KEMI-211397 format. One record per residue: residue in three letters; x, y, z of N, C-alpha, C in turn. Coordinates in steps of 0.02 Angstrom, whole numbers, plus 50000, padded with zeros to 5 digits. Atoms other than C-alpha are relative to their C-alpha. Layout:
// residues N
(node 'ALA' (X Y Z) (X Y Z) (X Y Z))
...
// end
This chain:
// residues 209
(node 'MET' (49966 49998 49935) (52567 49384 49752) (50048 50058 50003))
(node 'ILE' (49955 49943 49989) (52658 49536 49821) (50062 49975 50038))
(node 'HIS' (49938 50023 49969) (52840 49496 49860) (50033 50057 50039))
(node 'VAL' (49972 49949 49955) (52916 49591 50007) (50067 49977 50027))
(node 'VAL' (49935 50012 49967) (53095 49603 50071) (50005 50047 50059))
(node 'LEU' (49993 49961 49939) (53130 49663 50248) (50074 50015 50012))
(node 'CYS' (49931 49981 49983) (53289 49759 50294) (49999 50038 50065))
(node 'ASP' (49998 49970 49933) (53312 49794 50479) (50051 49961 50040))
(node 'ASP' (49947 50035 49963) (53456 49754 50596) (49975 49968 50064))
(node 'HIS' (50028 50032 49940) (53340 49700 50737) (49957 49940 49980))
(node 'ALA' (50034 50062 50020) (53286 49519 50714) (49929 49996 50028))
(node 'MET' (50066 50004 49970) (53139 49535 50834) (49950 50045 49963))
(node 'LEU' (50044 49956 50038) (53068 49683 50737) (49983 49969 49933))
(node 'ARG' (50014 50033 50064) (53087 49589 50573) (49949 49944 50010))
(node 'ARG' (50047 50054 49987) (52995 49443 50650) (49930 50027 50010))
(node 'GLY' (50065 49970 49988) (52854 49555 50709) (49968 50023 49935))
(node 'ILE' (50027 49977 50064) (52835 49634 50537) (49982 49941 49956))
(node 'ARG' (50014 50059 50040) (52846 49465 50452) (49935 49966 50021))
(node 'ASP' (50061 50032 49974) (52710 49393 50564) (49939 50041 49982))
(node 'THR' (50056 49956 50019) (52600 49545 50530) (49982 49992 49927))
(node 'LEU' (50013 50006 50072) (52619 49532 50342) (49974 49931 49981))
(node 'ALA' (50023 50068 50014) (52587 49344 50350) (49924 49994 50006))
(node 'GLU' (50073 50001 49993) (52406 49385 50396) (49966 50017 49934))
(node 'ALA' (50028 49981 50065) (52381 49451 50219) (50012 49944 49949))
(node 'PRO' (49990 50057 50047) (52351 49309 50092) (50034 50019 49935))
(node 'ASP' (49971 49978 50063) (52417 49415 49949) (50071 50027 50007))
(node 'ILE' (49933 49974 49987) (52584 49461 50030) (50046 49944 50024))
(node 'GLN' (49951 50050 49980) (52738 49352 50046) (50068 50032 50012))
(node 'VAL' (49932 49976 49985) (52903 49397 50132) (50048 49950 49969))
(node 'THR' (49956 50046 50036) (53031 49323 50014) (50071 49998 50027))
(node 'ALA' (49932 49999 49973) (53191 49374 50105) (50006 50054 50053))
(node 'GLU' (49986 49950 49948) (53263 49471 50251) (50075 50017 49998))
(node 'ALA' (49930 49978 49996) (53423 49570 50274) (50010 50037 50066))
(node 'GLY' (49985 49967 49937) (53504 49627 50435) (50043 50061 49993))
(node 'GLY' (49958 49942 50012) (53607 49763 50354) (50002 50017 49926))
(node 'TYR' (50000 49977 50069) (53640 49858 50195) (50043 49956 49954))
(node 'ALA' (49958 50044 50041) (53781 49744 50135) (49962 49936 49982))
(node 'GLU' (50040 50060 50012) (53669 49593 50155) (49942 50014 49952))
(node 'LEU' (50056 49981 50043) (53527 49686 50068) (50021 49997 49926))
(node 'ARG' (49976 50001 50070) (53631 49705 49909) (49999 49930 49973))
(node 'GLU' (49998 50070 50022) (53655 49517 49901) (49929 49972 49992))
(node 'VAL' (50069 50025 50001) (53472 49481 49939) (49963 50023 49937))
(node 'LEU' (50037 49973 50057) (53406 49595 49802) (50024 49972 49933))
(node 'ARG' (49976 50031 50062) (53511 49503 49673) (49963 49936 49983))
(node 'THR' (50031 50065 50011) (53414 49342 49696) (49927 49996 50020))
(node 'ALA' (50069 50006 49975) (53252 49368 49793) (49952 50044 49961))
(node 'PRO' (50050 49957 50032) (53096 49429 49703) (49976 50052 50049))
(node 'CYS' (50019 49946 49954) (53046 49597 49774) (49959 50053 49964))
(node 'ASP' (50043 49946 50024) (52901 49713 49736) (50004 50060 50046))
(node 'VAL' (49997 49947 49950) (52912 49812 49898) (50056 49985 50050))
(node 'LEU' (49947 50005 49950) (53063 49842 50010) (49981 50040 50061))
(node 'LEU' (50011 49965 49937) (53031 49885 50192) (50068 50014 50030))
(node 'LEU' (49932 49980 49983) (53186 49982 50239) (50004 50040 50064))
(node 'ASP' (49986 49962 49939) (53244 50035 50411) (50051 50053 49983))
(node 'LEU' (49956 49944 50016) (53329 50204 50403) (50061 50003 50045))
(node 'ASN' (49947 49992 49950) (53437 50190 50558) (50033 49933 50015))
(node 'MET' (49961 50060 49989) (53560 50047 50544) (50074 50016 49996))
(node 'PRO' (49928 49988 50003) (53748 50033 50567) (50025 50001 49928))
(node 'GLY' (49970 49998 50067) (53854 50074 50416) (49980 50062 49961))
(node 'ARG' (50015 49945 50045) (53801 50180 50270) (49938 50039 50021))
(node 'SER' (50058 49958 49988) (53679 50324 50281) (49938 49969 49968))
(node 'GLY' (50061 50029 50026) (53500 50265 50260) (49976 50032 49935))
(node 'LEU' (50022 49965 50061) (53461 50398 50130) (50046 49984 49942))
(node 'GLU' (49954 50022 50052) (53617 50347 50034) (49979 49933 49972))
(node 'VAL' (50021 50067 50022) (53557 50168 50029) (49934 50005 49961))
(node 'LEU' (50063 49990 50035) (53384 50226 49978) (50013 50024 49928))
(node 'ALA' (49983 49974 50067) (53459 50323 49832) (50031 49945 49958))
(node 'SER' (49968 50054 50036) (53564 50172 49785) (49950 49949 49975))
(node 'VAL' (50052 50048 50020) (53413 50056 49783) (49959 50028 49943))
(node 'ARG' (50040 49970 50054) (53316 50179 49676) (50038 50000 49934))
(node 'GLU' (49959 49999 50060) (53462 50184 49554) (50008 49931 49969))
(node 'THR' (49985 50067 50025) (53496 49998 49540) (49938 49956 49993))
(node 'HIS' (50061 50040 50004) (53319 49929 49566) (49940 50048 49996))
(node 'ALA' (50051 49947 50008) (53203 50064 49499) (49929 49974 50007))
(node 'ALA' (50068 50027 49999) (53053 49948 49491) (49976 49984 50071))
(node 'ILE' (50019 50017 49931) (53057 49910 49678) (49971 50062 50035))
(node 'LYS' (50030 49948 49959) (52942 50015 49787) (50030 49998 50069))
(node 'VAL' (49967 49999 49935) (53023 50071 49949) (49955 50034 50053))
(node 'LEU' (50036 49973 49942) (52929 50094 50113) (50050 50005 50057))
(node 'VAL' (49955 49989 49943) (53040 50170 50247) (49961 49989 50064))
(node 'VAL' (50031 50014 49934) (52997 50102 50420) (50052 50020 50052))
(node 'SER' (49949 49971 49957) (53088 50206 50550) (49972 50020 50067))
(node 'MET' (50020 49976 49933) (53086 50258 50732) (50000 50075 50003))
(node 'TYR' (49994 49927 49998) (53120 50439 50686) (49932 50033 49989))
(node 'PRO' (50065 49965 50008) (52975 50565 50699) (49986 50016 49927))
(node 'GLU' (50020 49987 50069) (52879 50587 50539) (50016 50071 49978))
(node 'ASP' (49990 49931 50020) (52895 50775 50543) (50073 50018 49987))
(node 'GLN' (49929 49987 50012) (53085 50761 50538) (50028 49960 49941))
(node 'TYR' (49969 50043 50050) (53115 50620 50415) (49955 49981 49941))
(node 'ALA' (50045 50024 50052) (52960 50578 50312) (50011 50036 49934))
(node 'LEU' (49992 49962 50062) (52978 50719 50186) (50069 49990 49970))
(node 'ARG' (49932 50013 50025) (53166 50689 50173) (50000 49934 49960))
(node 'CYS' (50001 50066 50033) (53133 50507 50127) (49961 50002 49935))
(node 'LEU' (50040 49994 50061) (52997 50549 50001) (50039 50036 49946))
(node 'ARG' (49960 49963 50048) (53111 50675 49918) (50059 49959 49973))
(node 'ALA' (49943 50042 50020) (53250 50545 49913) (49978 49941 49957))
(node 'GLY' (50023 50053 50045) (53140 50424 49816) (49957 49946 50031))
(node 'ALA' (50044 50049 49969) (53040 50324 49944) (49928 50012 49978))
(node 'GLN' (50071 49994 50017) (52858 50288 49902) (49956 50006 50061))
(node 'GLY' (50040 49996 49939) (52804 50289 50083) (50043 50002 50061))
(node 'TYR' (49964 49996 49936) (52854 50316 50264) (49953 49980 50056))
(node 'ALA' (50040 50022 49943) (52790 50228 50419) (50043 50001 50062))
(node 'ASN' (49964 49999 49936) (52841 50253 50600) (49991 49932 50034))
(node 'LYS' (50002 50065 49967) (52884 50096 50698) (49950 49999 50058))
(node 'ALA' (50046 49997 49944) (52770 50156 50837) (49927 49997 49977))
(node 'SER' (50069 50001 50026) (52617 50154 50723) (49972 49929 50002))
(node 'ASP' (50034 50064 50000) (52491 50012 50711) (50031 49955 49947))
(node 'PRO' (49968 50045 50049) (52581 49863 50628) (49954 49980 49943))
(node 'VAL' (50048 50020 50052) (52422 49820 50533) (50001 50050 49942))
(node 'GLU' (49998 49949 50053) (52444 49983 50437) (50052 49982 49947))
(node 'LEU' (49949 50020 50049) (52596 49903 50353) (49970 49962 49942))
(node 'ILE' (50033 50038 50054) (52481 49788 50255) (49969 50049 49950))
(node 'ALA' (50030 49949 50043) (52385 49937 50188) (50053 50038 49962))
(node 'ALA' (49946 49963 50032) (52547 50026 50151) (50030 49961 49942))
(node 'VAL' (49972 50043 50053) (52619 49881 50051) (49954 49997 49940))
(node 'ARG' (50048 50003 50055) (52461 49865 49948) (49995 50066 49963))
(node 'THR' (50003 49934 50031) (52457 50052 49917) (50058 50011 49953))
(node 'LEU' (49940 49990 50041) (52635 50054 49850) (49996 49958 49936))
(node 'VAL' (50005 50044 50059) (52602 49906 49733) (49951 50028 49949))
(node 'GLN' (50049 49969 50045) (52455 50001 49661) (50027 50062 49965))
(node 'GLY' (49969 49943 50033) (52575 50137 49607) (49987 50066 50035))
(node 'ARG' (50014 49939 49963) (52523 50262 49740) (50048 50005 50059))
(node 'LYS' (49958 49990 49941) (52622 50338 49883) (49959 49988 50063))
(node 'TYR' (50034 50010 49936) (52581 50290 50061) (50018 50057 50046))
(node 'LEU' (49990 49944 49955) (52558 50442 50171) (49951 49995 50058))
(node 'THR' (50046 49995 49943) (52489 50449 50346) (49967 50068 49997))
(node 'GLN' (50034 49935 49999) (52370 50592 50384) (50047 50055 50020))
(node 'GLU' (49953 49949 49977) (52510 50683 50474) (50047 50021 49944))
(node 'VAL' (49954 49985 50055) (52630 50670 50326) (49964 50036 49944))
(node 'ALA' (50038 49968 50053) (52496 50716 50201) (49986 50073 50017))
(node 'GLN' (50012 49931 49978) (52455 50871 50304) (50064 50042 49994))
(node 'MET' (49936 49964 50005) (52639 50920 50314) (50017 50016 49927))
(node 'LEU' (49985 49990 50071) (52659 50896 50126) (49955 50054 49971))
(node 'ALA' (50046 49950 50026) (52504 50999 50089) (50019 50070 50023))
(node 'GLU' (49981 49935 49973) (52562 51139 50202) (50064 50026 49969))
(node 'SER' (49937 49979 50030) (52736 51141 50127) (49990 50023 49929))
(node 'LEU' (50013 49980 50069) (52663 51156 49953) (49957 50064 49997))
(node 'ALA' (50046 49943 50002) (52526 51281 49994) (50031 50064 50026))
(node 'GLN' (49972 49940 49969) (52623 51399 50104) (50067 49982 50032))
(node 'PRO' (49933 50018 49974) (52809 51360 50121) (50020 50047 50057))
(node 'GLU' (49977 49961 49942) (52874 51415 50290) (50076 49998 50001))
(node 'PRO' (49928 50001 49993) (53053 51463 50329) (50022 49936 50036))
(node 'GLU' (49978 50062 49970) (53146 51303 50366) (50038 50013 50065))
(node 'ALA' (49962 49995 49938) (53214 51275 50541) (50073 49988 49984))
(node 'PRO' (49928 50009 50013) (53404 51280 50553) (50021 49927 49991))
(node 'HIS' (49978 50069 50005) (53415 51091 50576) (49979 49967 49934))
(node 'ALA' (50019 50027 50066) (53333 51066 50405) (50059 49998 49953))
(node 'ALA' (49940 49998 50042) (53503 51106 50331) (50051 49946 50018))
(node 'LEU' (49954 50053 49979) (53587 50962 50423) (49996 49940 49954))
(node 'SER' (50001 50063 50036) (53638 50806 50332) (49968 49947 50043))
(node 'GLU' (50032 50052 49960) (53560 50642 50386) (50043 49980 50059))
(node 'ARG' (49956 50020 49946) (53713 50592 50488) (50004 50054 50054))
(node 'GLU' (49998 49945 49952) (53720 50764 50569) (49936 50001 50042))
(node 'LEU' (50064 50001 49963) (53536 50753 50615) (49998 49941 50048))
(node 'GLN' (49997 50058 49956) (53562 50578 50685) (50043 50015 50061))
(node 'THR' (49955 49983 49946) (53708 50641 50788) (49967 50048 50049))
(node 'LEU' (50036 49952 49958) (53605 50787 50853) (49950 49964 50045))
(node 'ILE' (50053 50035 49963) (53461 50674 50905) (50029 49954 50053))
(node 'LYS' (49971 50047 49953) (53573 50545 50988) (50035 50036 50058))
(node 'ILE' (49969 49962 49946) (53674 50674 51086) (49946 50029 50046))
(node 'ALA' (50054 49971 49960) (53514 50759 51143) (49963 49946 50040))
(node 'SER' (50032 50056 49963) (53451 50587 51198) (50045 49973 50054))
(node 'GLY' (49955 50019 49946) (53600 50571 51314) (50054 49951 49981))
(node 'ARG' (49948 50047 50021) (53713 50459 51209) (50069 50034 50001))
(node 'LYS' (49931 49976 50003) (53902 50478 51226) (50025 49991 49928))
(node 'LEU' (49972 50004 50068) (54006 50503 51068) (50024 49930 49985))
(node 'SER' (49975 50068 50011) (54085 50332 51092) (49943 49952 49986))
(node 'ASP' (50058 50043 50011) (53913 50251 51101) (49970 50013 49931))
(node 'ILE' (50026 49983 50066) (53854 50344 50946) (50044 49970 49945))
(node 'ALA' (49953 50028 50048) (54010 50291 50853) (49990 49925 49991))
(node 'GLU' (50011 50072 50003) (53977 50110 50897) (49934 49983 49966))
(node 'GLU' (50065 50013 50030) (53794 50118 50848) (50001 50011 49924))
(node 'LEU' (50000 49983 50071) (53830 50197 50679) (50059 49969 49963))
(node 'MET' (49940 50031 50029) (53990 50096 50650) (50045 50051 49967))
(node 'LEU' (49955 49947 50022) (54092 50254 50633) (50054 50008 50053))
(node 'SER' (49948 49986 49951) (54251 50311 50718) (49978 50057 50045))
(node 'PRO' (50017 49944 49956) (54234 50425 50870) (50021 50067 49971))
(node 'LYS' (49977 49938 50031) (54334 50554 50774) (49950 50026 49949))
(node 'THR' (50049 49981 50050) (54207 50553 50633) (49937 50028 50033))
(node 'VAL' (50059 49976 49964) (54062 50573 50754) (50014 50068 50031))
(node 'SER' (49981 49935 49972) (54156 50716 50837) (49997 50054 49946))
(node 'VAL' (50004 49953 50056) (54168 50800 50666) (49928 50018 49987))
(node 'TYR' (50071 49987 50011) (53980 50781 50642) (49973 50047 50055))
(node 'ARG' (50022 49958 49944) (53952 50857 50815) (50022 50073 49989))
(node 'SER' (49974 49932 50012) (54062 51006 50771) (49961 50035 49946))
(node 'ARG' (50039 49971 50055) (53967 51033 50609) (49931 50020 50024))
(node 'VAL' (50067 49984 49974) (53800 51027 50701) (50003 50064 50041))
(node 'LEU' (49994 49941 49958) (53858 51155 50829) (50011 50062 49957))
(node 'GLU' (49986 49942 50043) (53924 51268 50691) (49938 50021 49961))
(node 'LYS' (50058 49984 50041) (53769 51257 50581) (49943 50028 50042))
(node 'LEU' (50055 49977 49957) (53650 51285 50727) (50021 50058 50044))
(node 'LYS' (49974 49945 49961) (53762 51418 50803) (49992 49988 50076))
(node 'LEU' (50003 50020 49930) (53771 51326 50970) (50071 49990 50026))
(node 'SER' (49933 50002 49971) (53916 51311 51091) (50017 49933 50032))
(node 'ASN' (49985 50062 49964) (53899 51145 51184) (49940 49952 49998))
(node 'ASN' (50053 50051 50001) (53796 50988 51212) (49937 50021 50037))
(node 'ALA' (50059 49977 49962) (53683 51073 51338) (49955 50043 49956))
(node 'GLU' (50039 49958 50046) (53629 51204 51211) (49970 49957 49945))
(node 'LEU' (50024 50045 50053) (53613 51067 51081) (49937 49962 50025))
(node 'THR' (50056 50037 49972) (53496 50969 51196) (49938 50044 50006))
(node 'VAL' (50056 49952 49994) (53389 51122 51232) (49969 50013 49932))
(node 'TYR' (50025 49988 50068) (53376 51155 51045) (49958 49941 49976))
(node 'ALA' (50036 50060 50022) (53322 50976 51011) (49932 49994 50033))
(node 'ILE' (50064 50004 49963) (53188 50982 51146) (49951 50053 49975))
(node 'ARG' (50043 49946 50023) (53121 51151 51088) (49971 49986 49931))
(node 'ASN' (50022 50016 50068) (53108 51086 50910) (49969 49931 49994))
(node 'GLU' (50034 50065 49996) (53030 50922 50966) (50035 49946 49959))
(node 'LEU' (49961 50051 50034) (53171 50817 50896) (50010 49938 50044))
(node 'VAL' (49995 50056 49952) (53176 50710 51053) (49941 50004 50047))
// end
C-alpha cells in the first residue's frame, strides 16, 4: 500500500484529490494538513511514502518547506501540486528536491500515475516539463530577468500583475504589508521597472499571468 499525505490549505481541493486517489486500490491517504505548521506534526506520526504539497499557502515559502521536508524526511517523495504555470515553477521545484510537479488545472486522474511513478523511484514529468528540461540541458538559453527573483518576489510579481492590492497579498501570504512592499521594491529594482503598470506589462509579455 502506498501511503500519501496531502498538504493544501483549501479543504475542497484536498477532498477532490483524496476522492481521486481513493479510486486506486493501492493508494491510501493517511493524513491531511492545512498548512506547513500542521504538516510538521502530521509527518511525525502518519506513515508517508508520497507527500502532495501545495506550493502557495500562507506562511513560509513553499520552496523553503520543500527543502525542510527533504532534509528531515529524506525518504519521502514529494509531488508539488500547484496553480502556478509549469514553465515558471516546475524546474525550480525539481531543483529544490521535488520528485515531480503537477498543475492543479491538469487531469486529476494523472495524480494516480504521478504517485505510482514517484514510488517506483522515478521522477514525474509532464511532456511540457520534460521538454523544458531537455531544452535547458541541450541548449541553455539566457534566463529571463524574472528567473533571478526569489520565490516570494515571483509570487508578489504575479499577484500584483493579477490585480491584487499589497494589503490583499500581505493577508494571503500572512506577511506584513511592509514586507510585501519590500518584495515589490526588489522586483522593480531587479527587473528595472518603475511602477505597477510596467510590472503588469512585463508579466503579460512573459506569460506569467
